[in-house]
C-alpha positions as CSV (number, residue, x, y, z in Angstrom):
1,M,-7.9,50.3,-24.1
2,A,-11.2,49.8,-22.3
3,S,-14.8,50.6,-23.3
4,D,-16.6,53.7,-22.0
5,A,-18.5,51.4,-19.6
6,C,-15.2,50.1,-18.2
7,A,-14.4,53.7,-17.3
8,R,-17.5,54.2,-15.2
9,I,-18.2,51.1,-13.0
10,P,-15.8,49.2,-10.8
11,P,-15.9,45.4,-10.6
12,V,-17.9,43.5,-8.0
13,S,-16.2,41.2,-5.6
14,S,-16.8,37.4,-5.7
15,D,-15.5,34.5,-3.7
16,Y,-14.2,31.6,-5.9
17,T,-11.3,29.2,-5.5
18,P,-9.8,28.6,-8.9
19,K,-9.0,25.1,-10.0
20,G,-5.8,25.8,-11.9
21,T,-2.2,26.6,-11.2
22,Y,0.2,29.3,-12.3
23,E,3.1,28.8,-14.7
24,T,5.4,31.2,-16.6
25,I,4.7,31.3,-20.4
26,A,6.6,33.7,-22.7
27,G,7.8,35.5,-19.6
28,L,4.3,36.1,-18.2
29,K,2.7,34.7,-15.1
30,T,-0.1,32.6,-16.6
31,Y,-3.1,30.8,-15.1
32,V,-3.3,27.3,-16.4
33,V,-6.2,24.8,-16.1
34,G,-7.0,21.6,-18.0
35,P,-5.6,18.2,-19.0
36,S,-1.9,17.6,-18.9
37,S,-1.8,16.3,-22.5
38,P,-4.5,18.5,-24.1
39,Q,-5.9,18.0,-27.6
40,K,-7.3,21.5,-27.8
41,A,-6.6,24.8,-26.1
42,V,-7.9,28.3,-25.6
43,I,-6.0,31.5,-24.6
44,D,-8.5,33.5,-22.5
45,I,-7.8,37.2,-22.3
46,Y,-9.1,39.1,-19.3
47,D,-10.6,42.5,-19.0
48,V,-8.9,45.6,-17.5
49,F,-9.4,44.3,-14.0
50,G,-7.0,41.5,-14.5
51,L,-7.0,38.0,-12.8
52,A,-10.4,38.4,-11.1
53,P,-12.1,35.4,-9.5
54,Q,-15.1,35.7,-12.0
55,T,-12.7,35.6,-14.9
56,L,-10.8,32.6,-13.6
57,Q,-14.1,30.8,-12.9
58,G,-15.0,31.4,-16.5
59,A,-11.7,29.9,-17.7
60,D,-12.4,26.9,-15.5
61,R,-15.9,26.5,-17.0
62,L,-14.5,26.7,-20.6
63,S,-11.8,24.1,-19.7
64,A,-14.4,21.7,-18.2
65,S,-16.9,22.2,-21.0
66,L,-14.4,21.6,-23.8
67,N,-12.1,19.2,-22.0
68,A,-9.4,21.6,-23.1
69,L,-6.4,23.5,-21.8
70,V,-7.3,27.1,-21.0
71,I,-4.6,29.6,-20.1
72,V,-5.0,33.2,-18.9
73,P,-1.8,35.2,-19.3
74,D,-1.2,38.2,-17.0
75,F,-0.5,40.7,-19.8
76,F,-0.6,43.6,-17.4
77,E,1.9,41.9,-15.0
78,G,-0.1,42.7,-11.9
79,V,-0.9,46.3,-12.7
80,Y,-4.7,46.5,-13.2
81,V,-7.4,49.2,-13.2
82,Q,-8.2,49.9,-9.6
83,P,-11.8,50.3,-8.4
84,D,-11.1,53.6,-6.8
85,W,-10.1,55.1,-10.2
86,L,-13.7,54.8,-11.3
87,P,-15.5,56.7,-12.3
88,P,-12.6,58.9,-13.5
89,D,-14.1,62.1,-12.2
90,T,-11.0,63.8,-10.9
91,D,-7.8,64.9,-12.7
92,E,-5.8,62.3,-10.7
93,K,-8.2,59.5,-11.6
94,K,-8.2,60.5,-15.3
95,A,-4.4,60.6,-15.3
96,A,-4.1,57.1,-13.7
97,F,-6.6,55.6,-16.2
98,A,-5.0,57.3,-19.2
99,K,-1.5,56.1,-18.1
100,F,-2.8,52.5,-17.8
101,Q,-4.4,52.7,-21.3
102,G,-1.3,54.0,-22.8
103,E,1.1,51.6,-21.1
104,Q,-0.2,48.3,-19.7
105,A,-3.3,48.2,-22.0
106,A,-1.7,49.4,-25.2
107,I,-3.4,47.3,-27.9
108,P,-0.6,46.7,-30.5
109,K,1.9,45.7,-27.8
110,N,-0.5,43.2,-26.4
111,V,-1.5,41.7,-29.8
112,D,2.3,41.0,-30.2
113,R,2.5,39.5,-26.7
114,L,-0.5,37.3,-27.5
115,I,1.3,35.9,-30.5
116,E,4.4,35.3,-28.4
117,V,2.2,33.4,-25.8
118,R,0.6,31.4,-28.6
119,K,4.0,30.3,-30.0
120,A,5.5,29.5,-26.5
121,A,2.4,27.6,-25.4
122,G,2.3,25.7,-28.7
123,E,5.8,24.5,-28.0
124,K,5.0,23.7,-24.4
125,W,1.9,21.6,-25.3
126,P,2.7,20.1,-28.7
127,S,-0.2,17.6,-28.3
128,V,-2.6,20.5,-29.1
129,G,-1.2,20.9,-32.6
130,D,-3.0,23.8,-34.4
131,R,-6.2,23.4,-32.4
132,W,-5.9,26.7,-30.6
133,G,-8.7,29.3,-29.9
134,V,-8.7,32.7,-28.4
135,F,-11.4,34.4,-26.3
136,G,-11.4,37.8,-24.8
137,L,-13.5,39.9,-22.3
138,C,-14.0,43.6,-23.0
139,W,-10.4,44.9,-23.7
140,G,-9.3,41.3,-24.2
141,G,-11.8,40.9,-27.0
142,K,-10.2,43.6,-29.0
143,V,-6.8,41.9,-28.7
144,A,-8.4,38.6,-29.7
145,V,-10.1,39.8,-32.8
146,L,-7.1,41.7,-34.0
147,A,-5.0,38.6,-33.7
148,C,-7.4,36.7,-36.0
149,G,-7.1,39.0,-39.1
150,K,-5.0,38.6,-42.2
151,D,-1.9,37.3,-40.5
152,N,-3.7,34.5,-38.7
153,E,-1.9,31.6,-40.3
154,G,1.0,29.3,-40.0
155,A,2.4,26.8,-37.5
156,G,2.7,28.2,-34.0
157,R,0.6,31.2,-34.9
158,V,-2.9,30.3,-36.2
159,F,-6.1,30.5,-34.1
160,K,-8.8,28.2,-35.4
161,V,-11.6,30.0,-33.6
162,S,-12.1,33.3,-31.8
163,G,-14.6,35.1,-29.6
164,Q,-15.3,38.1,-27.4
165,A,-17.8,39.0,-24.7
166,H,-19.0,42.6,-23.9
167,P,-16.3,43.7,-26.3
168,A,-14.4,47.0,-26.1
169,R,-13.8,49.3,-29.1
170,L,-15.9,47.3,-31.5
171,A,-15.1,48.2,-35.1
172,A,-16.7,46.8,-38.3
173,E,-13.3,46.6,-40.0
174,D,-12.1,44.1,-37.4
175,A,-15.0,41.8,-38.3
176,E,-14.3,42.3,-42.0
177,A,-10.7,41.2,-41.4
178,L,-11.5,38.1,-39.5
179,T,-10.2,34.8,-40.9
180,A,-11.4,32.5,-38.1
181,P,-15.0,31.6,-37.0
182,H,-16.0,34.1,-34.4
183,I,-18.6,34.5,-31.6
184,C,-19.5,38.0,-30.3
185,L,-21.7,38.2,-27.2
186,A,-22.7,41.8,-26.6
187,S,-24.7,43.7,-24.0
188,P,-26.7,46.9,-24.3
189,G,-23.6,48.6,-23.0
190,E,-21.9,48.4,-26.4
191,P,-22.9,50.4,-29.5
192,A,-25.9,48.7,-31.0
193,D,-25.1,50.0,-34.5
194,V,-21.7,48.4,-34.6
195,V,-23.0,45.2,-33.1
196,A,-25.5,45.1,-35.9
197,Q,-22.7,45.7,-38.4
198,Y,-20.7,42.8,-36.9
199,K,-23.7,40.5,-37.3
200,Q,-24.2,41.5,-41.0
201,I,-20.5,41.0,-41.8
202,L,-20.3,37.6,-40.1
203,A,-23.3,36.5,-42.1
204,K,-21.6,37.1,-45.4
205,P,-20.4,34.2,-47.6
206,G,-17.1,33.0,-46.5
207,K,-17.6,34.2,-42.9
208,I,-18.6,32.1,-39.9
209,G,-20.0,33.8,-36.9
210,V,-22.5,34.2,-34.2
211,V,-23.5,37.6,-32.8
212,E,-26.0,37.9,-29.9
213,T,-26.9,40.6,-27.5
214,Y,-27.8,39.6,-24.0
215,E,-30.5,42.2,-23.6
216,T,-30.9,42.0,-19.8
217,M,-27.2,42.1,-19.0
218,F,-24.6,44.9,-18.6
219,H,-21.1,45.5,-19.8
220,G,-18.9,43.1,-17.9
221,W,-21.4,40.4,-17.0
222,M,-19.0,37.6,-17.9
223,G,-15.9,39.2,-16.4
224,A,-14.7,41.0,-13.3
225,R,-18.0,42.8,-12.9
226,A,-20.1,39.7,-12.8
227,N,-22.2,39.6,-9.6
228,L,-22.5,35.8,-9.2
229,T,-24.6,36.2,-6.0
230,D,-27.4,37.7,-8.3
231,E,-29.5,34.8,-9.8
232,K,-30.1,36.5,-13.1
233,N,-26.4,37.5,-13.6
234,R,-25.3,34.0,-12.6
235,S,-27.7,32.4,-15.0
236,E,-26.6,34.6,-18.0
237,Y,-23.0,34.2,-17.0
238,E,-23.3,30.5,-17.2
239,R,-25.3,30.7,-20.5
240,G,-22.7,32.9,-22.0
241,Y,-19.8,30.6,-21.2
242,N,-21.8,27.6,-22.4
243,Q,-22.6,29.3,-25.7
244,V,-18.9,30.2,-26.2
245,A,-17.9,26.6,-25.4
246,E,-20.4,25.1,-27.8
247,F,-19.2,27.4,-30.6
248,F,-15.5,26.7,-29.9
249,A,-16.2,22.9,-29.8
250,K,-17.2,23.0,-33.4
251,Y,-13.9,24.3,-34.6
252,L,-11.3,22.9,-32.2
């Protein structure tokens, strides 16, 4: 399930050599970067464009900033939104996008898969203990926030901190249900009224959260759409990942 903005604009291209390697976790090809005996870890969930260089560079930055293991599972198993589907202005493109949303990007299925990855990764890296966080871009942010609701507890399951950037399908009830500290970095491409509701909810007693809108950015500035040859985008991309890392460091 992508946001409306995801259905309009294709990602930019970017040259980057990722620092990690690939392993199979819970049956999924997974990008892995960080120390071999980590003390903290983050599951980083990509946007609908999959394992893009900008997304993997962001994972590398989180890993370096936190001295943490960061893993990026390939939930879509190599089937991503294609740039030539966008904008979906023909019946053929609309059908392709709808099929993807109903199959590869089905939200409930992927929340379950995230929980499976969390369990398997916890067993693979026992040194992390319960110090796991989850962070998602666009579509991935919806999966992340839903995994941190009322069932976010127990060994091999709990996430101690969560976050999302340029999130898709924002809903106030998701913020209400959160049981982990949460950071939400928005752009003007998301509904301002719901972003404001998120901010109000996460400011309530018993909640811990940060909500900020990057007013000069666009939906996707920290993911596959990031144009890292543009000085302003690069600066705000770096600031965003630094802000996420600083927030996660407090709770992992």
